[in-house]
N, C-alpha and C positions, 0 to 999 in steps of 0.2 A: 492338570492336563486335560484338555478337551478331547474326547474320543467320539467316534461315530461307529455304529454297528454295520458291518457288511452282511450281505446275505449269508446265512449259515451261522450267524451269531458271533463271528469273530470280531473282536474289537481292533480297530486300527486308528492310529493317530489322525485327527482331523487335519485338513489342509491348513497350512499356516495362513494367518490373516494377511491380506495384501498389505504392502507397505503404504503408509499414508500418502495421499496425493501431494505432489509438490505445491507448496504455497509460495507465491511470489510476493515479496514485500518490496514495494516500489516507492522510493522517495523522489519527489519531483520539485523543481524550483530553480530559480536563477540565483546562484551565489553572489553575483555582482550587484544585486539589488537588495541587499540587507535581509530583512525579515522574509521577503518573498522566497528566499532560498531555504526556508525552514525544513522542507521535505528532504533536501540533500543533507542538511546538518543532522537531521534525525537518522538518516541512513548511516552517516559516519559514526554516530553514537551506537547504533544497533550493530554495526559490523565489528565493534570491539567486544561484543558479548558472544557467548556460546549459544548456538542454536542447533536444534535437531537437524539431521541430514536432509529432511524433506523441506526445509525452509531455505529459500533462495532470496538473498538480498541484492537489490539492484539500485544503483544511482541512476535515476531516470533523467537527471539534468533538466533541461528546459523542455522536455517532452518532445512532441513531434511524431511524425508518422513512422520514424525508425523504431518506435516502441510497439507498433502494431503487432508484429510477430510475437512479442512477449505476451501481449494481452490475449492473443488468439491461441497461445500454446499452453496456457495455464487454466485450470478449472477454478482456482481460487486465488484472489488477489487482495492484498491489503495495500491501499494507496495512501500516501501521506503527502499533504499539500497545504499551502497557505490559503487563507480566504480573508476577504475584506467584507465581513458580514455585519459590521456595526457592533459586535461584541467587544469587550475590553481586550486589548492585545494580550496574547498568551492563553486565551480561552481555548480549551481543547474540546472538540466535538467529534462525534462518531456516528455514522449511519451506514445503512446498507443501500447501495446505489442499484437501481433497477433499470433506469433509462438515462440517456445522455443528459437530459435536463436536470438530473439530480446532482451533477457535478458542479463544483464552483466555477464561475466564469473565469476566463483567462484574465490574469492581472496585469498583463503588459508584455513582458519579455518573452514568455512562451505563448505567443499569439495563436499558434495552432492549438491551443488549449485542449484540455481533457475532453470537453464535450465533443469536439471535432474527432478526436481519436476514438472515443467510444462509439460515435455514430458510424465511423468507418468500420470498426470491429463488428458492430451489429449487422452491417451489410454482408460480412463474410460468414456469419453463423451465429449461433446462440452466444450471448454474452456470458463470460465467466461470473462466478459469484464474486462480487466486489464489495469489500468493506472500505469505507473512506474515513480517514482520520484527518481532520483539519485543525489548524492552529490559526486563530484570528490574529490579523495584523492590522496596524493602523494606517501605515503609509509605505510607499515604495521609496527607497533611498538609493538612487543610482550610485554606483562606484563605492558601495559600502559592503565589505565582506563579513562584517560582524552582525550578529543578531542583537536586537535590543534586549535589555535585561528581562522584561516580562516574557518575551518569546523564548529566550534561552532557558528560562526557568520552567517552561512547559515541556522541555525534552524528556525529563524522567517520566512524566505522565504519558507522553506518546509511547515511550518504550514499554511502560506497564500495560497499556492498551494493546499494543502489538502482541506482547506475551500472552495476554488473555485470549486474544483472537486465535493465536496459533494453537493454544490449548495445552 
C-alpha cells in the first residue's frame, strides 16, 4: 500500500491512481471489397475477446467525417486498416502516426480517407496519440465479402499487436 505523510506525521492512504485513459481501437475498411475490409474483419475478431474496461472497440466502416468526433474525443487511438504498399499480402506493419501524410492513402471505397479525416481533426486541436496497424493487400475485389487466405492469416498478428499496444 502506498502512503503519504500529512503534516504532523500522520500516514494517510495516497490518492488512488486515476483510471487508465480510454483507448479507442478503430478498425476501418469496406467489407464489400474483399481484403480492403481487413480493419473491420479485425474489429470482429477483437470484439470476441475480453478487454479491459478502458478499451473501446469501434467498427469504423468506410471511414468518413462521422468518425471525427471519435478522433477528437480520445487521447489514444489504435487504428487498423489495409494498405497497398507493395509488400506481400498479409504483411502486418505498425507505426506511430504524427501527421496526416503518415496514413495510408485511400484505397477506393472510403475516398474521404484517413488523411482527410486526420487533417480535419488537426484543425480542431492537437491530434491524439495514434498507432496504426496496417495489413498489406494486393488488390481490390469488388463484391467480395471474404478475405484472401494470406490476409485472413494476418488477423492473429493484428490482435497480438493491439494487445501489446493496449498494455
